[in-house]
C-alpha positions, 0 to 999 in steps of 0.5 A: 514404771511410774504411775501418775496420780490420776492413773489407778493402774490395775484394777484395785480390789479396795476401791468400789466402782462409782455408780451414777446415782441419776441412772439408778433413780432414773432407769434408761427408756427404751428406743421405742419410747415411754413405757406403755400405760396400764389397761384403763389408764388415761394418758395425760392431756397434751397442752393445747397448741399456741402460746403459753397462758398469760401470753398475747395471742396475734392474728394470723395472716390468711394465706388464701387471701394473699394467694387470691391477690397475687393470682388475681394480679396475674390474672389481669396482667398476663392470664385471664384464665386465672381470674375465676380462680382468684375470685373463688379463692378470695370468696373462700377466704372472706367466708373463713375470715368472717366466720372466725372470731374478730381479730383472729385473721388479718388480710381481709383487705387482700381478700377483697382486692383479690376478689375485685381483681378476680371479677375484673379478670373473669370479665376480661376472660369473657371479653377475650373469648367473645372477641376471639369467637367473633374474629374466628366466626368472621374469618369462617364467614369470609372464607365460605363466601370466598369459595362460593363466589369463585 
């Protein structure tokens, strides 16, 4: 039987097994995570979220401002019941944007537009409710008058 140059055949006693030097310096971690810290030892502080130091920070888009705008549009187009919701969301967004440092949030104009649309939607809701109650009241009066006259 011929052996290839890389095949050592049966284990040879004159050769020692190769040991991974990195494995001997860094013992494997347990699957549960890093080893527990000593009693009284403080864990190392975690870095703050955000970009690393030296990188510019960009203002974030305020999601409530965009939501108030979208809900305000739907409140005017199809469901006036959404008008007050848009108004409240826009007021919350404006409070949060104004309380933050300058330049921290974008979309303030979306919140202002959402508040305006919420006000218009609320006015439409009141108008539709008044018209509905007037029509219902007139129809009840006509029905009562027709039954009393016969």
